[in-house]
PQR file with spaces between the fields and no chain letter, atoms N, CA, C, O and H, PARSE charges and radii, in Angstrom:
ATOM       1  N    UNK     1      20.481  174.715  131.167 -0.4000 1.5000
ATOM       2  CA   UNK     1      21.169  175.974  131.356 -0.0000 2.0000
ATOM       3  C    UNK     1      20.436  176.748  132.462  0.5500 1.7000
ATOM       4  O    UNK     1      19.230  176.973  132.366 -0.5500 1.4000
ATOM       5  N    UNK     2      21.148  177.145  133.486 -0.4000 1.5000
ATOM       6  CA   UNK     2      20.498  177.888  134.569 -0.0000 2.0000
ATOM       7  C    UNK     2      20.010  179.258  134.093  0.5500 1.7000
ATOM       8  O    UNK     2      20.637  179.904  133.253 -0.5500 1.4000
ATOM       9  H    UNK     2      22.128  176.963  133.564  0.4000 1.0000
ATOM      10  N    UNK     3      18.915  179.666  134.634 -0.4000 1.5000
ATOM      11  CA   UNK     3      18.355  180.979  134.282 -0.0000 2.0000
ATOM      12  C    UNK     3      18.001  181.715  135.566  0.5500 1.7000
ATOM      13  O    UNK     3      17.793  181.115  136.620 -0.5500 1.4000
ATOM      14  H    UNK     3      18.406  179.141  135.317  0.4000 1.0000
ATOM      15  N    UNK     4      17.940  183.027  135.441 -0.4000 1.5000
ATOM      16  CA   UNK     4      17.554  183.855  136.581 -0.0000 2.0000
ATOM      17  C    UNK     4      16.318  184.650  136.173  0.5500 1.7000
ATOM      18  O    UNK     4      16.171  185.048  135.017 -0.5500 1.4000
ATOM      19  H    UNK     4      18.109  183.515  134.584  0.4000 1.0000
ATOM      20  N    UNK     5      15.451  184.868  137.124 -0.4000 1.5000
ATOM      21  CA   UNK     5      14.242  185.636  136.815 -0.0000 2.0000
ATOM      22  C    UNK     5      14.582  187.124  136.804  0.5500 1.7000
ATOM      23  O    UNK     5      15.553  187.563  137.420 -0.5500 1.4000
ATOM      24  H    UNK     5      15.571  184.545  138.063  0.4000 1.0000
ATOM      25  N    UNK     6      13.767  187.877  136.097 -0.4000 1.5000
ATOM      26  CA   UNK     6      13.964  189.326  136.056 -0.0000 2.0000
ATOM      27  C    UNK     6      13.789  189.918  137.451  0.5500 1.7000
ATOM      28  O    UNK     6      14.479  190.870  137.814 -0.5500 1.4000
ATOM      29  H    UNK     6      12.978  187.521  135.597  0.4000 1.0000
ATOM      30  N    UNK     7      12.894  189.370  138.210 -0.4000 1.5000
ATOM      31  CA   UNK     7      12.668  189.865  139.576 -0.0000 2.0000
ATOM      32  C    UNK     7      13.925  189.684  140.425  0.5500 1.7000
ATOM      33  O    UNK     7      14.336  190.605  141.131 -0.5500 1.4000
ATOM      34  H    UNK     7      12.334  188.597  137.914  0.4000 1.0000
ATOM      35  N    UNK     8      14.529  188.513  140.358 -0.4000 1.5000
ATOM      36  CA   UNK     8      15.759  188.269  141.121 -0.0000 2.0000
ATOM      37  C    UNK     8      16.876  189.194  140.658  0.5500 1.7000
ATOM      38  O    UNK     8      17.630  189.734  141.467 -0.5500 1.4000
ATOM      39  H    UNK     8      14.195  187.765  139.785  0.4000 1.0000
ATOM      40  N    UNK     9      16.969  189.366  139.348 -0.4000 1.5000
ATOM      41  CA   UNK     9      18.002  190.224  138.794 -0.0000 2.0000
ATOM      42  C    UNK     9      17.794  191.676  139.225  0.5500 1.7000
ATOM      43  O    UNK     9      18.752  192.387  139.528 -0.5500 1.4000
ATOM      44  H    UNK     9      16.357  188.927  138.690  0.4000 1.0000
ATOM      45  N    UNK    10      16.547  192.099  139.248 -0.4000 1.5000
ATOM      46  CA   UNK    10      16.223  193.471  139.653 -0.0000 2.0000
ATOM      47  C    UNK    10      16.609  193.722  141.106  0.5500 1.7000
ATOM      48  O    UNK    10      16.970  194.845  141.459 -0.5500 1.4000
ATOM      49  H    UNK    10      15.769  191.522  139.001  0.4000 1.0000
ATOM      50  N    UNK    11      16.542  192.722  141.934 -0.4000 1.5000
ATOM      51  CA   UNK    11      16.842  192.872  143.358 -0.0000 2.0000
ATOM      52  C    UNK    11      18.327  192.715  143.665  0.5500 1.7000
ATOM      53  O    UNK    11      18.757  192.966  144.790 -0.5500 1.4000
ATOM      54  H    UNK    11      16.248  191.810  141.647  0.4000 1.0000
ATOM      55  N    UNK    12      19.098  192.310  142.689 -0.4000 1.5000
ATOM      56  CA   UNK    12      20.531  192.094  142.883 -0.0000 2.0000
ATOM      57  C    UNK    12      21.238  193.434  143.057  0.5500 1.7000
ATOM      58  O    UNK    12      21.083  194.332  142.230 -0.5500 1.4000
ATOM      59  H    UNK    12      18.748  192.107  141.774  0.4000 1.0000
ATOM      60  N    UNK    13      22.004  193.568  144.118 -0.4000 1.5000
ATOM      61  CA   UNK    13      22.708  194.813  144.391 -0.0000 2.0000
ATOM      62  C    UNK    13      24.103  194.758  143.773  0.5500 1.7000
ATOM      63  O    UNK    13      24.789  193.737  143.828 -0.5500 1.4000
ATOM      64  H    UNK    13      22.130  192.838  144.790  0.4000 1.0000
ATOM      65  N    UNK    14      24.496  195.872  143.192 -0.4000 1.5000
ATOM      66  CA   UNK    14      25.849  195.967  142.656 -0.0000 2.0000
ATOM      67  C    UNK    14      26.559  197.142  143.313  0.5500 1.7000
ATOM      68  O    UNK    14      25.933  198.121  143.717 -0.5500 1.4000
ATOM      69  H    UNK    14      23.938  196.701  143.147  0.4000 1.0000
ATOM      70  N    UNK    15      27.855  197.026  143.408 -0.4000 1.5000
ATOM      71  CA   UNK    15      28.652  198.106  143.992 -0.0000 2.0000
ATOM      72  C    UNK    15      29.110  199.031  142.870  0.5500 1.7000
ATOM      73  O    UNK    15      29.537  198.574  141.810 -0.5500 1.4000
ATOM      74  H    UNK    15      28.364  196.230  143.079  0.4000 1.0000
ATOM      75  N    UNK    16      29.020  200.304  143.108 -0.4000 1.5000
ATOM      76  CA   UNK    16      29.529  201.299  142.176 -0.0000 2.0000
ATOM      77  C    UNK    16      30.769  201.897  142.829  0.5500 1.7000
ATOM      78  O    UNK    16      30.680  202.479  143.909 -0.5500 1.4000
ATOM      79  H    UNK    16      28.673  200.676  143.969  0.4000 1.0000
ATOM      80  N    UNK    17      31.923  201.757  142.181 -0.4000 1.5000
ATOM      81  CA   UNK    17      33.164  202.224  142.807 -0.0000 2.0000
ATOM      82  C    UNK    17      33.226  203.750  142.867  0.5500 1.7000
ATOM      83  O    UNK    17      32.571  204.450  142.094 -0.5500 1.4000
ATOM      84  H    UNK    17      31.995  201.284  141.303  0.4000 1.0000
ATOM      85  N    UNK    18      34.024  204.235  143.794 -0.4000 1.5000
ATOM      86  CA   UNK    18      34.225  205.676  143.900 -0.0000 2.0000
ATOM      87  C    UNK    18      35.150  206.137  142.761  0.5500 1.7000
ATOM      88  O    UNK    18      35.760  205.315  142.077 -0.5500 1.4000
ATOM      89  H    UNK    18      34.556  203.666  144.422  0.4000 1.0000
ATOM      90  N    UNK    19      35.243  207.445  142.570 -0.4000 1.5000
ATOM      91  CA   UNK    19      36.012  208.003  141.460 -0.0000 2.0000
ATOM      92  C    UNK    19      37.486  207.599  141.499  0.5500 1.7000
ATOM      93  O    UNK    19      38.080  207.326  140.456 -0.5500 1.4000
ATOM      94  H    UNK    19      34.747  208.113  143.125  0.4000 1.0000
ATOM      95  N    UNK    20      38.072  207.559  142.681 -0.4000 1.5000
ATOM      96  CA   UNK    20      39.495  207.192  142.803 -0.0000 2.0000
ATOM      97  C    UNK    20      39.718  205.762  142.312  0.5500 1.7000
ATOM      98  O    UNK    20      40.691  205.494  141.608 -0.5500 1.4000
ATOM      99  H    UNK    20      37.589  207.781  143.529  0.4000 1.0000
ATOM     100  N    UNK    21      38.839  204.860  142.671 -0.4000 1.5000
ATOM     101  CA   UNK    21      38.966  203.464  142.243 -0.0000 2.0000
ATOM     102  C    UNK    21      38.800  203.348  140.734  0.5500 1.7000
ATOM     103  O    UNK    21      39.508  202.579  140.084 -0.5500 1.4000
ATOM     104  H    UNK    21      38.048  205.077  143.243  0.4000 1.0000
ATOM     105  N    UNK    22      37.867  204.108  140.181 -0.4000 1.5000
ATOM     106  CA   UNK    22      37.662  204.092  138.728 -0.0000 2.0000
ATOM     107  C    UNK    22      38.911  204.599  138.018  0.5500 1.7000
ATOM     108  O    UNK    22      39.335  204.010  137.024 -0.5500 1.4000
ATOM     109  H    UNK    22      37.292  204.733  140.710  0.4000 1.0000
ATOM     110  N    UNK    23      39.500  205.671  138.507 -0.4000 1.5000
ATOM     111  CA   UNK    23      40.712  206.227  137.893 -0.0000 2.0000
ATOM     112  C    UNK    23      41.857  205.227  137.961  0.5500 1.7000
ATOM     113  O    UNK    23      42.568  205.035  136.974 -0.5500 1.4000
ATOM     114  H    UNK    23      39.156  206.150  139.314  0.4000 1.0000
ATOM     115  N    UNK    24      42.042  204.595  139.096 -0.4000 1.5000
ATOM     116  CA   UNK    24      43.109  203.594  139.237 -0.0000 2.0000
ATOM     117  C    UNK    24      42.867  202.402  138.307  0.5500 1.7000
ATOM     118  O    UNK    24      43.799  201.876  137.699 -0.5500 1.4000
ATOM     119  H    UNK    24      41.464  204.750  139.897  0.4000 1.0000
ATOM     120  N    UNK    25      41.620  201.993  138.209 -0.4000 1.5000
ATOM     121  CA   UNK    25      41.276  200.890  137.300 -0.0000 2.0000
ATOM     122  C    UNK    25      41.610  201.258  135.861  0.5500 1.7000
ATOM     123  O    UNK    25      42.183  200.454  135.127 -0.5500 1.4000
ATOM     124  H    UNK    25      40.863  202.420  138.703  0.4000 1.0000
ATOM     125  N    UNK    26      41.250  202.477  135.457 -0.4000 1.5000
ATOM     126  CA   UNK    26      41.537  202.923  134.098 -0.0000 2.0000
ATOM     127  C    UNK    26      43.035  203.026  133.833  0.5500 1.7000
ATOM     128  O    UNK    26      43.482  202.738  132.723 -0.5500 1.4000
ATOM     129  H    UNK    26      40.784  203.131  136.053  0.4000 1.0000
ATOM     130  N    UNK    27      43.815  203.428  134.830 -0.4000 1.5000
ATOM     131  CA   UNK    27      45.274  203.500  134.667 -0.0000 2.0000
ATOM     132  C    UNK    27      45.856  202.128  134.322  0.5500 1.7000
ATOM     133  O    UNK    27      46.805  202.014  133.547 -0.5500 1.4000
ATOM     134  H    UNK    27      43.452  203.661  135.732  0.4000 1.0000
ATOM     135  N    UNK    28      45.269  201.102  134.912 -0.4000 1.5000
ATOM     136  CA   UNK    28      45.758  199.735  134.675 -0.0000 2.0000
ATOM     137  C    UNK    28      45.222  199.175  133.369  0.5500 1.7000
ATOM     138  O    UNK    28      45.961  198.560  132.600 -0.5500 1.4000
ATOM     139  H    UNK    28      44.498  201.194  135.542  0.4000 1.0000
ATOM     140  N    UNK    29      43.935  199.389  133.118 -0.4000 1.5000
ATOM     141  CA   UNK    29      43.305  198.719  131.975 -0.0000 2.0000
ATOM     142  C    UNK    29      43.468  199.456  130.650  0.5500 1.7000
ATOM     143  O    UNK    29      43.456  198.814  129.599 -0.5500 1.4000
ATOM     144  H    UNK    29      43.335  199.889  133.742  0.4000 1.0000
ATOM     145  N    UNK    30      43.619  200.784  130.659 -0.4000 1.5000
ATOM     146  CA   UNK    30      43.716  201.524  129.399 -0.0000 2.0000
ATOM     147  C    UNK    30      44.907  201.084  128.550  0.5500 1.7000
ATOM     148  O    UNK    30      44.734  200.862  127.351 -0.5500 1.4000
ATOM     149  H    UNK    30      43.628  201.305  131.513  0.4000 1.0000
ATOM     150  N    UNK    31      46.115  200.947  129.119 -0.4000 1.5000
ATOM     151  CA   UNK    31      47.239  200.471  128.290 -0.0000 2.0000
ATOM     152  C    UNK    31      46.999  199.071  127.712  0.5500 1.7000
ATOM     153  O    UNK    31      47.422  198.774  126.595 -0.5500 1.4000
ATOM     154  H    UNK    31      46.255  201.126  130.093  0.4000 1.0000
ATOM     155  N    UNK    32      46.324  198.224  128.473 -0.4000 1.5000
ATOM     156  CA   UNK    32      46.019  196.882  127.975 -0.0000 2.0000
ATOM     157  C    UNK    32      45.043  196.971  126.813  0.5500 1.7000
ATOM     158  O    UNK    32      45.237  196.318  125.787 -0.5500 1.4000
ATOM     159  H    UNK    32      45.979  198.465  129.381  0.4000 1.0000
ATOM     160  N    UNK    33      44.002  197.768  126.964 -0.4000 1.5000
ATOM     161  CA   UNK    33      43.019  197.950  125.892 -0.0000 2.0000
ATOM     162  C    UNK    33      43.667  198.560  124.653  0.5500 1.7000
ATOM     163  O    UNK    33      43.380  198.145  123.530 -0.5500 1.4000
ATOM     164  H    UNK    33      43.845  198.298  127.797  0.4000 1.0000
ATOM     165  N    UNK    34      44.536  199.538  124.858 -0.4000 1.5000
ATOM     166  CA   UNK    34      45.245  200.171  123.742 -0.0000 2.0000
ATOM     167  C    UNK    34      46.093  199.150  122.989  0.5500 1.7000
ATOM     168  O    UNK    34      46.133  199.161  121.758 -0.5500 1.4000
ATOM     169  H    UNK    34      44.769  199.875  125.770  0.4000 1.0000
ATOM     170  N    UNK    35      46.763  198.280  123.713 -0.4000 1.5000
ATOM     171  CA   UNK    35      47.580  197.224  123.099 -0.0000 2.0000
ATOM     172  C    UNK    35      46.713  196.243  122.321  0.5500 1.7000
ATOM     173  O    UNK    35      47.087  195.817  121.228 -0.5500 1.4000
ATOM     174  H    UNK    35      46.732  198.271  124.713  0.4000 1.0000
ATOM     175  N    UNK    36      45.578  195.888  122.864 -0.4000 1.5000
ATOM     176  CA   UNK    36      44.659  194.968  122.181 -0.0000 2.0000
ATOM     177  C    UNK    36      44.189  195.578  120.868  0.5500 1.7000
ATOM     178  O    UNK    36      44.178  194.906  119.837 -0.5500 1.4000
ATOM     179  H    UNK    36      45.274  196.235  123.752  0.4000 1.0000
ATOM     180  N    UNK    37      43.801  196.850  120.902 -0.4000 1.5000
ATOM     181  CA   UNK    37      43.331  197.527  119.688 -0.0000 2.0000
ATOM     182  C    UNK    37      44.444  197.594  118.651  0.5500 1.7000
ATOM     183  O    UNK    37      44.202  197.360  117.467 -0.5500 1.4000
ATOM     184  H    UNK    37      43.809  197.396  121.740  0.4000 1.0000
ATOM     185  N    UNK    38      45.662  197.913  119.086 -0.4000 1.5000
ATOM     186  CA   UNK    38      46.803  197.966  118.170 -0.0000 2.0000
ATOM     187  C    UNK    38      47.047  196.603  117.523  0.5500 1.7000
ATOM     188  O    UNK    38      47.315  196.528  116.324 -0.5500 1.4000
ATOM     189  H    UNK    38      45.858  198.103  120.048  0.4000 1.0000
ATOM     190  N    UNK    39      46.957  195.548  118.290 -0.4000 1.5000
ATOM     191  CA   UNK    39      47.186  194.201  117.744 -0.0000 2.0000
ATOM     192  C    UNK    39      46.071  193.774  116.796  0.5500 1.7000
ATOM     193  O    UNK    39      46.316  193.033  115.844 -0.5500 1.4000
ATOM     194  H    UNK    39      46.739  195.609  119.265  0.4000 1.0000
ATOM     195  N    UNK    40      44.854  194.233  117.048 -0.4000 1.5000
ATOM     196  CA   UNK    40      43.758  193.954  116.120 -0.0000 2.0000
ATOM     197  C    UNK    40      44.050  194.595  114.769  0.5500 1.7000
ATOM     198  O    UNK    40      43.856  193.966  113.729 -0.5500 1.4000
ATOM     199  H    UNK    40      44.655  194.835  117.821  0.4000 1.0000
ATOM     200  N    UNK    41      44.518  195.846  114.779 -0.4000 1.5000
ATOM     201  CA   UNK    41      44.853  196.529  113.529 -0.0000 2.0000
ATOM     202  C    UNK    41      46.029  195.851  112.823  0.5500 1.7000
ATOM     203  O    UNK    41      46.014  195.692  111.602 -0.5500 1.4000
ATOM     204  H    UNK    41      44.676  196.357  115.624  0.4000 1.0000
ATOM     205  N    UNK    42      47.044  195.454  113.586 -0.4000 1.5000
ATOM     206  CA   UNK    42      48.182  194.746  113.001 -0.0000 2.0000
ATOM     207  C    UNK    42      47.735  193.425  112.372  0.5500 1.7000
ATOM     208  O    UNK    42      48.198  193.051  111.294 -0.5500 1.4000
ATOM     209  H    UNK    42      47.057  195.583  114.578  0.4000 1.0000
ATOM     210  N    UNK    43      46.837  192.732  113.052 -0.4000 1.5000
ATOM     211  CA   UNK    43      46.340  191.461  112.542 -0.0000 2.0000
ATOM     212  C    UNK    43      45.590  191.658  111.229  0.5500 1.7000
ATOM     213  O    UNK    43      45.738  190.862  110.302 -0.5500 1.4000
ATOM     214  H    UNK    43      46.461  193.036  113.927  0.4000 1.0000
ATOM     215  N    UNK    44      44.780  192.726  111.148 -0.4000 1.5000
ATOM     216  CA   UNK    44      44.058  193.011  109.907 -0.0000 2.0000
ATOM     217  C    UNK    44      45.042  193.302  108.772  0.5500 1.7000
ATOM     218  O    UNK    44      44.859  192.833  107.649 -0.5500 1.4000
ATOM     219  H    UNK    44      44.659  193.373  111.901  0.4000 1.0000
ATOM     220  N    UNK    45      46.084  194.079  109.073 -0.4000 1.5000
ATOM     221  CA   UNK    45      47.091  194.399  108.061 -0.0000 2.0000
ATOM     222  C    UNK    45      47.807  193.140  107.588  0.5500 1.7000
ATOM     223  O    UNK    45      47.990  192.939  106.387 -0.5500 1.4000
ATOM     224  H    UNK    45      46.233  194.460  109.985  0.4000 1.0000
ATOM     225  N    UNK    46      48.211  192.296  108.527 -0.4000 1.5000
ATOM     226  CA   UNK    46      48.896  191.055  108.163 -0.0000 2.0000
ATOM     227  C    UNK    46      47.985  190.125  107.367  0.5500 1.7000
ATOM     228  O    UNK    46      48.446  189.447  106.449 -0.5500 1.4000
ATOM     229  H    UNK    46      48.063  192.459  109.502  0.4000 1.0000
ATOM     230  N    UNK    47      46.718  190.085  107.702 -0.4000 1.5000
ATOM     231  CA   UNK    47      45.754  189.266  106.962 -0.0000 2.0000
ATOM     232  C    UNK    47      45.632  189.764  105.531  0.5500 1.7000
ATOM     233  O    UNK    47      45.594  188.968  104.593 -0.5500 1.4000
ATOM     234  H    UNK    47      46.343  190.636  108.448  0.4000 1.0000
ATOM     235  N    UNK    48      45.569  191.080  105.361 -0.4000 1.5000
ATOM     236  CA   UNK    48      45.483  191.647  104.015 -0.0000 2.0000
ATOM     237  C    UNK    48      46.739  191.327  103.205  0.5500 1.7000
ATOM     238  O    UNK    48      46.649  190.966  102.032 -0.5500 1.4000
ATOM     239  H    UNK    48      45.599  191.727  106.123  0.4000 1.0000
ATOM     240  N    UNK    49      47.907  191.459  103.831 -0.4000 1.5000
ATOM     241  CA   UNK    49      49.157  191.135  103.143 -0.0000 2.0000
ATOM     242  C    UNK    49      49.201  189.668  102.742  0.5500 1.7000
ATOM     243  O    UNK    49      49.608  189.333  101.629 -0.5500 1.4000
ATOM     244  H    UNK    49      47.980  191.752  104.784  0.4000 1.0000
ATOM     245  N    UNK    50      48.785  188.801  103.646 -0.4000 1.5000
ATOM     246  CA   UNK    50      48.740  187.375  103.332 -0.0000 2.0000
ATOM     247  C    UNK    50      47.828  187.108  102.151  0.5500 1.7000
ATOM     248  O    UNK    50      48.186  186.364  101.237 -0.5500 1.4000
ATOM     249  H    UNK    50      48.454  189.073  104.550  0.4000 1.0000
ATOM     250  N    UNK    51      46.642  187.715  102.167 -0.4000 1.5000
ATOM     251  CA   UNK    51      45.685  187.485  101.095 -0.0000 2.0000
ATOM     252  C    UNK    51      46.186  188.008   99.756  0.5500 1.7000
ATOM     253  O    UNK    51      45.825  187.469   98.710 -0.5500 1.4000
ATOM     254  H    UNK    51      46.350  188.319  102.908  0.4000 1.0000
ATOM     255  N    UNK    52      47.005  189.041   99.772 -0.4000 1.5000
ATOM     256  CA   UNK    52      47.585  189.573   98.533 -0.0000 2.0000
ATOM     257  C    UNK    52      48.764  188.714   98.066  0.5500 1.7000
ATOM     258  O    UNK    52      48.870  188.373   96.888 -0.5500 1.4000
ATOM     259  H    UNK    52      47.298  189.480  100.622  0.4000 1.0000
ATOM     260  N    UNK    53      49.645  188.372   99.010 -0.4000 1.5000
ATOM     261  CA   UNK    53      50.900  187.701   98.636 -0.0000 2.0000
ATOM     262  C    UNK    53      50.756  186.205   98.379  0.5500 1.7000
ATOM     263  O    UNK    53      51.418  185.677   97.485 -0.5500 1.4000
ATOM     264  H    UNK    53      49.558  188.649   99.967  0.4000 1.0000
ATOM     265  N    UNK    54      49.922  185.515   99.127 -0.4000 1.5000
ATOM     266  CA   UNK    54      49.850  184.062   98.998 -0.0000 2.0000
ATOM     267  C    UNK    54      49.509  183.600   97.595  0.5500 1.7000
ATOM     268  O    UNK    54      50.188  182.711   97.080 -0.5500 1.4000
ATOM     269  H    UNK    54      49.385  185.944   99.853  0.4000 1.0000
ATOM     270  N    UNK    55      48.490  184.157   96.945 -0.4000 1.5000
ATOM     271  CA   UNK    55      48.217  183.709   95.572 -0.0000 2.0000
ATOM     272  C    UNK    55      49.380  183.987   94.618  0.5500 1.7000
ATOM     273  O    UNK    55      49.646  183.198   93.712 -0.5500 1.4000
ATOM     274  H    UNK    55      47.938  184.879   97.363  0.4000 1.0000
ATOM     275  N    UNK    56      50.066  185.103   94.823 -0.4000 1.5000
ATOM     276  CA   UNK    56      51.211  185.440   93.967 -0.0000 2.0000
ATOM     277  C    UNK    56      52.377  184.479   94.205  0.5500 1.7000
ATOM     278  O    UNK    56      53.079  184.097   93.269 -0.5500 1.4000
ATOM     279  H    UNK    56      49.850  185.744   95.559  0.4000 1.0000
ATOM     280  N    UNK    57      52.571  184.096   95.464 -0.4000 1.5000
ATOM     281  CA   UNK    57      53.620  183.117   95.775 -0.0000 2.0000
ATOM     282  C    UNK    57      53.280  181.753   95.181  0.5500 1.7000
ATOM     283  O    UNK    57      54.140  181.080   94.613 -0.5500 1.4000
ATOM     284  H    UNK    57      52.000  184.407   96.224  0.4000 1.0000
ATOM     285  N    UNK    58      52.028  181.357   95.317 -0.4000 1.5000
ATOM     286  CA   UNK    58      51.605  180.049   94.816 -0.0000 2.0000
ATOM     287  C    UNK    58      51.698  179.968   93.287  0.5500 1.7000
ATOM     288  O    UNK    58      52.010  178.912   92.737 -0.5500 1.4000
ATOM     289  H    UNK    58      51.329  181.903   95.779  0.4000 1.0000
ATOM     290  N    UNK    59      51.426  181.085   92.608 -0.4000 1.5000
ATOM     291  CA   UNK    59      51.468  181.080   91.143 -0.0000 2.0000
ATOM     292  C    UNK    59      52.876  181.284   90.611  0.5500 1.7000
ATOM     293  O    UNK    59      53.121  181.081   89.422 -0.5500 1.4000
ATOM     294  H    UNK    59      51.173  181.943   93.055  0.4000 1.0000
ATOM     295  N    UNK    60      53.813  181.684   91.479 -0.4000 1.5000
ATOM     296  CA   UNK    60      55.177  181.926   91.032 -0.0000 2.0000
ATOM     297  C    UNK    60      55.381  183.345   90.528  0.5500 1.7000
ATOM     298  O    UNK    60      56.467  183.691   90.062 -0.5500 1.4000
ATOM     299  H    UNK    60      53.614  181.848   92.445  0.4000 1.0000
ATOM     300  N    UNK    61      54.341  184.170   90.618 -0.4000 1.5000
ATOM     301  CA   UNK    61      54.435  185.559   90.154 -0.0000 2.0000
ATOM     302  C    UNK    61      55.507  186.325   90.931  0.5500 1.7000
ATOM     303  O    UNK    61      56.219  187.160   90.374 -0.5500 1.4000
ATOM     304  H    UNK    61      53.459  183.890   90.997  0.4000 1.0000
ATOM     305  N    UNK    62      55.607  186.027   92.221 -0.4000 1.5000
ATOM     306  CA   UNK    62      56.678  186.583   93.060 -0.0000 2.0000
ATOM     307  C    UNK    62      57.312  185.441   93.838  0.5500 1.7000
ATOM     308  O    UNK    62      56.717  184.379   94.016 -0.5500 1.4000
ATOM     309  H    UNK    62      55.029  185.349   92.674  0.4000 1.0000
ATOM     310  N    UNK    63      58.544  185.687   94.300 -0.4000 1.5000
ATOM     311  CA   UNK    63      59.192  184.686   95.142 -0.0000 2.0000
ATOM     312  C    UNK    63      59.636  185.320   96.438  0.5500 1.7000
ATOM     313  O    UNK    63      59.578  186.540   96.593 -0.5500 1.4000
ATOM     314  H    UNK    63      59.028  186.550   94.156  0.4000 1.0000
ATOM     315  N    UNK    64      60.077  184.503   97.362 -0.4000 1.5000
ATOM     316  CA   UNK    64      60.414  184.975   98.705 -0.0000 2.0000
ATOM     317  C    UNK    64      61.555  185.989   98.653  0.5500 1.7000
ATOM     318  O    UNK    64      61.571  186.936   99.440 -0.5500 1.4000
ATOM     319  H    UNK    64      60.124  183.512   97.236  0.4000 1.0000
ATOM     320  N    UNK    65      62.501  185.809   97.747 -0.4000 1.5000
ATOM     321  CA   UNK    65      63.633  186.744   97.653 -0.0000 2.0000
ATOM     322  C    UNK    65      63.129  188.132   97.281  0.5500 1.7000
ATOM     323  O    UNK    65      63.641  189.129   97.790 -0.5500 1.4000
ATOM     324  H    UNK    65      62.489  185.040   97.107  0.4000 1.0000
ATOM     325  N    UNK    66      62.130  188.213   96.399 -0.4000 1.5000
ATOM     326  CA   UNK    66      61.589  189.519   96.023 -0.0000 2.0000
ATOM     327  C    UNK    66      60.893  190.191   97.215  0.5500 1.7000
ATOM     328  O    UNK    66      60.992  191.403   97.404 -0.5500 1.4000
ATOM     329  H    UNK    66      61.714  187.403   95.986  0.4000 1.0000
ATOM     330  N    UNK    67      60.210  189.404   97.987 -0.4000 1.5000
ATOM     331  CA   UNK    67      59.482  189.954   99.135 -0.0000 2.0000
ATOM     332  C    UNK    67      60.448  190.431  100.201  0.5500 1.7000
ATOM     333  O    UNK    67      60.267  191.517  100.751 -0.5500 1.4000
ATOM     334  H    UNK    67      60.130  188.419   97.833  0.4000 1.0000
ATOM     335  N    UNK    68      61.472  189.646  100.505 -0.4000 1.5000
ATOM     336  CA   UNK    68      62.420  190.027  101.549 -0.0000 2.0000
ATOM     337  C    UNK    68      63.270  191.205  101.103  0.5500 1.7000
ATOM     338  O    UNK    68      63.723  191.975  101.950 -0.5500 1.4000
ATOM     339  H    UNK    68      61.619  188.764  100.058  0.4000 1.0000
ATOM     340  N    UNK    69      63.504  191.374   99.817 -0.4000 1.5000
ATOM     341  CA   UNK    69      64.264  192.528   99.319 -0.0000 2.0000
ATOM     342  C    UNK    69      63.484  193.809   99.547  0.5500 1.7000
ATOM     343  O    UNK    69      64.081  194.852   99.811 -0.5500 1.4000
ATOM     344  H    UNK    69      63.136  190.748   99.129  0.4000 1.0000
ATOM     345  N    UNK    70      62.168  193.754   99.450 -0.4000 1.5000
ATOM     346  CA   UNK    70      61.319  194.931   99.656 -0.0000 2.0000
ATOM     347  C    UNK    70      61.244  195.266  101.142  0.5500 1.7000
ATOM     348  O    UNK    70      61.263  196.438  101.515 -0.5500 1.4000
ATOM     349  H    UNK    70      61.683  192.906   99.235  0.4000 1.0000
ATOM     350  N    UNK    71      61.160  194.248  101.986 -0.4000 1.5000
ATOM     351  CA   UNK    71      61.037  194.447  103.423 -0.0000 2.0000
ATOM     352  C    UNK    71      62.334  194.987  103.953  0.5500 1.7000
ATOM     353  O    UNK    71      62.457  195.231  105.153 -0.5500 1.4000
ATOM     354  H    UNK    71      61.145  193.295  101.682  0.4000 1.0000
């Protein structure tokens, strides 16, 4: 695995964008980040529903018709 020394890393120059570029970048990336966060929450909710419903479906306690009637 290639490695870099701290000295080399310390000497590495990086560009810091101006405020206009940062604002434009945020305009593009913020909606994407917001969508990702929303999907993470949806995924957690769906996982919880699966964990609740699957054992009940497997045991016969509830059936698909009961679930679709509620939805």
